[in-house]
BATOR-834330 format. One record per residue (C-alpha): x, y, z; residue in one letter; chain; residue number from 1. Coordinates in steps of 0.05 Angstrom, whole numbers. Layout:
N
((X Y Z) a A NUM) ...
***
This chain:
386
((17 369 403) m A 1) ((-55 360 430) p A 2) ((-68 293 476) k A 3) ((-125 271 422) t A 4) ((-118 266 354) l A 5) ((-186 270 327) r A 6) ((-192 235 257) i A 7) ((-232 248 200) g A 8) ((-232 190 147) m A 9) ((-256 197 76) i A 10) ((-283 136 44) g A 11) ((-309 66 84) y A 12) ((-310 9 43) k A 13) ((-253 -47 42) f A 14) ((-193 7 60) m A 15) ((-238 42 106) g A 16) ((-256 -26 154) k A 17) ((-180 -37 155) a A 18) ((-151 38 175) h A 19) ((-219 37 226) s A 20) ((-196 -26 244) n A 21) ((-134 -7 260) a A 22) ((-150 70 285) w A 23) ((-192 27 345) r A 24) ((-134 -21 366) q A 25) ((-78 20 355) v A 26) ((-79 58 436) n A 27) ((-110 -12 464) r A 28) ((-36 -42 439) f A 29) ((12 16 436) f A 30) ((-2 46 501) p A 31) ((59 89 498) d A 32) ((41 125 444) l A 33) ((46 205 451) p A 34) ((-31 215 444) a A 35) ((-99 184 441) q A 36) ((-132 178 380) v A 37) ((-210 196 369) e A 38) ((-250 162 314) l A 39) ((-295 223 293) d A 40) ((-319 228 226) t A 41) ((-327 182 184) i A 42) ((-345 209 108) c A 43) ((-373 185 42) g A 44) ((-426 197 -4) r A 45) ((-473 155 2) n A 46) ((-517 176 70) e A 47) ((-545 117 83) k A 48) ((-490 72 79) a A 49) ((-440 113 102) v A 50) ((-484 123 166) e A 51) ((-485 48 177) a A 52) ((-412 48 166) a A 53) ((-401 97 227) r A 54) ((-443 52 273) k A 55) ((-413 -14 256) s A 56) ((-339 16 256) l A 57) ((-344 55 313) g A 58) ((-341 122 286) w A 59) ((-368 188 327) k A 60) ((-403 223 270) r A 61) ((-412 218 194) a A 62) ((-411 260 140) e A 63) ((-428 266 63) t A 64) ((-378 324 39) d A 65) ((-308 314 52) w A 66) ((-293 394 41) r A 67) ((-332 391 120) a A 68) ((-290 342 144) v A 69) ((-227 382 118) v A 70) ((-245 447 139) d A 71) ((-270 422 210) d A 72) ((-220 462 261) p A 73) ((-234 402 308) s A 74) ((-196 351 263) i A 75) ((-124 343 266) n A 76) ((-109 281 216) v A 77) ((-155 268 146) i A 78) ((-140 195 129) d A 79) ((-151 187 54) i A 80) ((-192 115 28) n A 81) ((-226 136 -27) t A 82) ((-216 118 -111) p A 83) ((-156 148 -137) n A 84) ((-185 206 -178) d A 85) ((-205 247 -115) t A 86) ((-132 234 -73) h A 87) ((-97 301 -99) a A 88) ((-158 345 -91) e A 89) ((-175 313 -15) i A 90) ((-102 310 6) a A 91) ((-83 379 -21) i A 92) ((-136 409 8) a A 93) ((-118 380 69) a A 94) ((-55 400 67) a A 95) ((-80 474 64) k A 96) ((-117 465 124) s A 97) ((-62 441 169) g A 98) ((-76 371 179) k A 99) ((-33 317 183) a A 100) ((-50 270 127) i A 101) ((-55 194 112) l A 102) ((-59 173 44) c A 103) ((-81 105 13) e A 104) ((-33 77 -45) k A 105) ((-24 96 -98) p A 106) ((-10 162 -80) l A 107) ((-34 189 -146) a A 108) ((-55 180 -215) r A 109) ((5 200 -244) g A 110) ((71 233 -232) v A 111) ((29 304 -248) g A 112) ((-17 290 -193) e A 113) ((24 262 -140) a A 114) ((86 328 -153) s A 115) ((26 371 -128) k A 116) ((15 335 -74) m A 117) ((86 333 -53) v A 118) ((87 408 -62) a A 119) ((24 410 -20) a A 120) ((43 376 35) v A 121) ((125 408 26) k A 122) ((90 488 27) t A 123) ((45 472 87) a A 124) ((94 429 116) k A 125) ((46 376 152) v A 126) ((64 315 169) v A 127) ((35 256 108) n A 128) ((49 186 94) m A 129) ((30 135 40) v A 130) ((-12 78 70) c A 131) ((42 21 49) h A 132) ((23 -25 101) n A 133) ((68 -87 69) y A 134) ((135 -46 95) r A 135) ((114 -60 169) r A 136) ((102 -136 163) i A 137) ((155 -158 213) p A 138) ((192 -203 165) a A 139) ((189 -144 117) v A 140) ((223 -105 174) a A 141) ((278 -162 189) l A 142) ((287 -173 120) a A 143) ((308 -89 111) k A 144) ((356 -94 183) r A 145) ((392 -165 159) m A 146) ((399 -126 79) i A 147) ((426 -54 120) e A 148) ((469 -96 172) d A 149) ((505 -136 111) g A 150) ((477 -206 120) e A 151) ((468 -208 41) l A 152) ((541 -179 28) g A 153) ((548 -109 5) d A 154) ((529 -128 -68) r A 155) ((452 -134 -85) i A 156) ((446 -181 -148) y A 157) ((370 -190 -159) h A 158) ((308 -169 -135) y A 159) ((239 -204 -158) r A 160) ((181 -203 -134) a A 161) ((107 -227 -152) r A 162) ((37 -198 -130) y A 163) ((-21 -250 -167) a A 164) ((-94 -246 -148) q A 165) ((-151 -280 -181) e A 166) ((-223 -239 -175) w A 167) ((-213 -213 -248) l A 168) ((-207 -281 -282) a A 169) ((-282 -281 -302) n A 170) ((-292 -246 -357) p A 171) ((-374 -227 -319) e A 172) ((-342 -190 -265) f A 173) ((-375 -131 -282) p A 174) ((-344 -54 -293) l A 175) ((-318 -24 -224) v A 176) ((-284 29 -217) w A 177) ((-216 -6 -209) r A 178) ((-220 -16 -283) l A 179) ((-230 57 -316) q A 180) ((-170 94 -326) k A 181) ((-203 155 -310) k A 182) ((-215 138 -237) i A 183) ((-159 92 -225) a A 184) ((-95 117 -268) g A 185) ((-79 45 -286) s A 186) ((-110 -23 -267) g A 187) ((-70 -78 -235) t A 188) ((-2 -34 -242) h A 189) ((-28 22 -201) g A 190) ((-65 -28 -155) d A 191) ((-20 -80 -133) i A 192) ((40 -82 -177) d A 193) ((54 -4 -133) a A 194) ((59 -44 -72) h A 195) ((117 -93 -93) i A 196) ((151 -36 -126) i A 197) ((145 8 -56) d A 198) ((180 -63 -23) l A 199) ((235 -56 -76) g A 200) ((253 9 -67) r A 201) ((250 -3 10) y A 202) ((291 -61 18) l A 203) ((341 -48 -50) v A 204) ((339 23 -65) g A 205) ((321 71 -129) e A 206) ((306 54 -201) l A 207) ((348 76 -253) k A 208) ((315 40 -316) e A 209) ((262 -2 -343) v A 210) ((231 -44 -396) c A 211) ((159 -78 -390) g A 212) ((98 -100 -427) m A 213) ((25 -94 -401) m A 214) ((-40 -139 -426) e A 215) ((-117 -129 -420) t A 216) ((-139 -195 -428) f A 217) ((-213 -171 -423) t A 218) ((-228 -120 -458) k A 219) ((-310 -107 -436) t A 220) ((-341 -125 -373) r A 221) ((-410 -120 -358) p A 222) ((-440 -50 -330) l A 223) ((-466 -61 -261) w A 224) ((-515 -10 -227) e A 225) ((-484 26 -171) e A 226) ((-500 15 -101) g A 227) ((-503 -64 -117) t A 228) ((-447 -112 -102) a A 229) ((-400 -144 -144) p A 230) ((-396 -198 -174) p A 231) ((-471 -204 -155) s A 232) ((-488 -149 -189) a A 233) ((-552 -142 -233) q A 234) ((-530 -147 -305) k A 235) ((-568 -98 -361) n A 236) ((-540 -133 -408) g A 237) ((-497 -74 -435) k A 238) ((-429 -68 -432) k A 239) ((-363 -22 -427) g A 240) ((-301 -23 -439) k A 241) ((-240 -41 -396) v A 242) ((-190 17 -410) t A 243) ((-141 -1 -361) v A 244) ((-83 -61 -352) d A 245) ((-100 -138 -327) d A 246) ((-33 -157 -320) a A 247) ((36 -118 -318) v A 248) ((110 -154 -329) s A 249) ((174 -118 -323) w A 250) ((249 -121 -309) v A 251) ((294 -67 -291) g A 252) ((355 -41 -256) r A 253) ((370 -7 -194) f A 254) ((421 57 -193) k A 255) ((468 11 -140) n A 256) ((468 -46 -197) g A 257) ((417 -92 -182) a A 258) ((372 -121 -231) v A 259) ((293 -126 -218) a A 260) ((238 -179 -251) n A 261) ((178 -159 -228) l A 262) ((104 -182 -248) e A 263) ((36 -166 -226) a A 264) ((-35 -199 -248) t A 265) ((-106 -202 -224) r A 266) ((-111 -261 -270) f A 267) ((-84 -314 -230) a A 268) ((-132 -382 -209) w A 269) ((-126 -396 -150) g A 270) ((-91 -337 -124) r A 271) ((-121 -284 -75) k A 272) ((-64 -247 -45) n A 273) ((5 -272 -64) n A 274) ((59 -234 -55) i A 275) ((122 -264 -54) t A 276) ((197 -236 -61) f A 277) ((274 -256 -75) e A 278) ((335 -221 -57) i A 279) ((402 -251 -73) n A 280) ((463 -217 -47) g A 281) ((537 -236 -60) e A 282) ((536 -270 14) k A 283) ((463 -298 12) g A 284) ((386 -295 -7) s A 285) ((319 -273 21) l A 286) ((260 -305 12) f A 287) ((182 -277 33) f A 288) ((117 -305 26) d A 289) ((61 -263 46) f A 290) ((12 -327 46) e A 291) ((60 -347 103) d A 292) ((73 -276 139) m A 293) ((103 -296 206) n A 294) ((162 -330 171) r A 295) ((225 -309 129) l A 296) ((270 -354 94) k A 297) ((351 -334 91) y A 298) ((402 -373 57) f A 299) ((479 -364 79) r A 300) ((526 -379 27) a A 301) ((578 -379 85) e A 302) ((548 -435 116) d A 303) ((592 -508 108) a A 304) ((560 -545 48) q A 305) ((543 -601 80) h A 306) ((492 -559 116) r A 307) ((467 -510 69) r A 308) ((394 -493 58) g A 309) ((339 -442 70) f A 310) ((330 -433 143) t A 311) ((259 -408 163) d A 312) ((266 -347 207) i A 313) ((191 -344 256) i A 314) ((186 -279 265) v A 315) ((145 -271 330) t A 316) ((188 -270 375) d A 317) ((174 -204 423) r A 318) ((239 -179 439) v A 319) ((278 -186 370) e A 320) ((224 -168 313) h A 321) ((202 -100 311) e A 322) ((124 -93 327) y A 323) ((114 -164 348) v A 324) ((123 -152 418) g A 325) ((55 -104 425) n A 326) ((23 -167 414) w A 327) ((18 -238 441) w A 328) ((66 -290 467) p A 329) ((120 -316 421) p A 330) ((92 -364 373) g A 331) ((31 -336 368) h A 332) ((26 -305 293) i A 333) ((-7 -237 278) i A 334) ((-43 -223 207) g A 335) ((-60 -176 159) y A 336) ((-100 -128 199) e A 337) ((-39 -121 244) h A 338) ((-4 -80 196) t A 339) ((-49 -30 184) f A 340) ((-38 -26 261) v A 341) ((33 -20 259) h A 342) ((25 35 200) t A 343) ((-19 73 244) i A 344) ((23 71 305) a A 345) ((81 103 270) d A 346) ((40 153 236) f A 347) ((14 178 308) v A 348) ((82 181 336) r A 349) ((103 221 260) a A 350) ((52 268 287) v A 351) ((74 279 356) a A 352) ((143 289 336) k A 353) ((121 338 277) g A 354) ((164 300 225) k A 355) ((140 253 169) s A 356) ((153 170 166) v A 357) ((163 130 116) h A 358) ((139 122 60) p A 359) ((119 189 52) t A 360) ((91 235 -5) f A 361) ((158 229 -38) e A 362) ((164 164 -28) d A 363) ((103 159 -63) g A 364) ((114 200 -124) l A 365) ((176 169 -129) k A 366) ((125 108 -131) n A 367) ((90 140 -191) e A 368) ((160 152 -227) r A 369) ((167 79 -233) v A 370) ((97 58 -244) l A 371) ((99 115 -298) d A 372) ((164 94 -340) a A 373) ((138 27 -339) v A 374) ((83 41 -375) e A 375) ((108 96 -414) e A 376) ((162 32 -434) s A 377) ((93 -19 -446) a A 378) ((75 32 -502) k A 379) ((138 47 -532) t A 380) ((172 -19 -527) r A 381) ((227 8 -514) q A 382) ((273 23 -446) w A 383) ((259 81 -407) v A 384) ((298 123 -358) k A 385) ((259 128 -284) v A 386) 
***
C-alpha cells in the first residue's frame, strides 16, 4: 500500500467539481486515513476547459487523452465522471492496468456493459466502487442501523421513494447528452431513479419483480452548440429527438415481501433536487427528506397512544452519528458536498485494505438489473422479474 495515492480523474464538470472537492478535503477532515491522496491528473476532451478546471480545482496536471491517464504507472486510482457511454471502456481499461476504480452512477448503460465491468474488476482483483453518495448521508446511515437493529420490527411492509427535479420542465431546454439514449442509456430513470433504487436495495433488500411505466413529455428539443452552456445555449432553430424518458413510476416487490413504490421525474416545477423516502415496518416508520438532510423522522408504534408521533432525530451528534465526528460541533449541519468526502474516505480505506466497500460494481450491476427490468415492463406493460 503506497503512502500516497495518486488520483487520475476523467471528467471535470459537475461531478468532477464535487469529486475534486472531496479529494482535496478528505485528508484534512479524516486525518486517520491510511494514505494521503494527491490530485495528480484531471482529464477532459477540451484542452482549454480542462486546463481551466485543473487550475480552479487544484490538480497537478491536465490531460486530454484518458488512455494516457489509465496507462500512467504512477497513478493508483482512476475516478470516472464522464458521460455514461464511456464508463465501461474506461473502467475495463483501468482494471487491466491494475488501478483501483471509483465510477459515477449509473455504472453503465445497461446490464450488458455492467456485467463486463464486473467481470473486469473481478479478473484484475482491483478495488472498485460506484459513487452512490447518498448512502453516506448520516441520516441514511442511521436508518440502516435502526433497521438492522430491528427498530422497525422483523418485517418491512413498504418502501416509498420519490426523486423530483424541475430542470427539464421548460420545453426550450436544449438537447443535452442526458437526453440521448446512445450516450445516457436512459433518462430520468438511470440518472436519478438509480439513486432511490440503490437506497431501497441498501436499506430494505433485493428486489424480486417490478411493474412500471415511463413517459417522455417533450419529444423534441432545440439543438445547441457544443461549448455553450445550457439553458442559455444559442439556438440555431433546429430540433432533435429526445430518446429517453422524462419520468418513471413503478411498483415492485422485494424478496423479503416488502412492497416498493418509486417515482422519478425531471418535470416537477418547484423541485430542484428533492429526494424523499418512507419505510414502514411492523413496529414503526422512518421518513427522510434530502432537503432537510440532517434530520431523520422516526415513528415508534410501541409508544403509548397519547404520545405517539414522528420524532425528529437530529443527526449531528459527534459520537453517535456516523461521519459527523469528522466535522463540526453538535448542531452544526453538514451538506451535499460532505457526502462525497464520506464516500472517498471509505474508498481510500478500501484501497488500503485491498477490499472493496459498498456499493461495489456488483451493486451497480444489481441496480442495472432493476433499471432494465422496469424499462422492459414499461415496454411490455407486464410484470417483469428482476
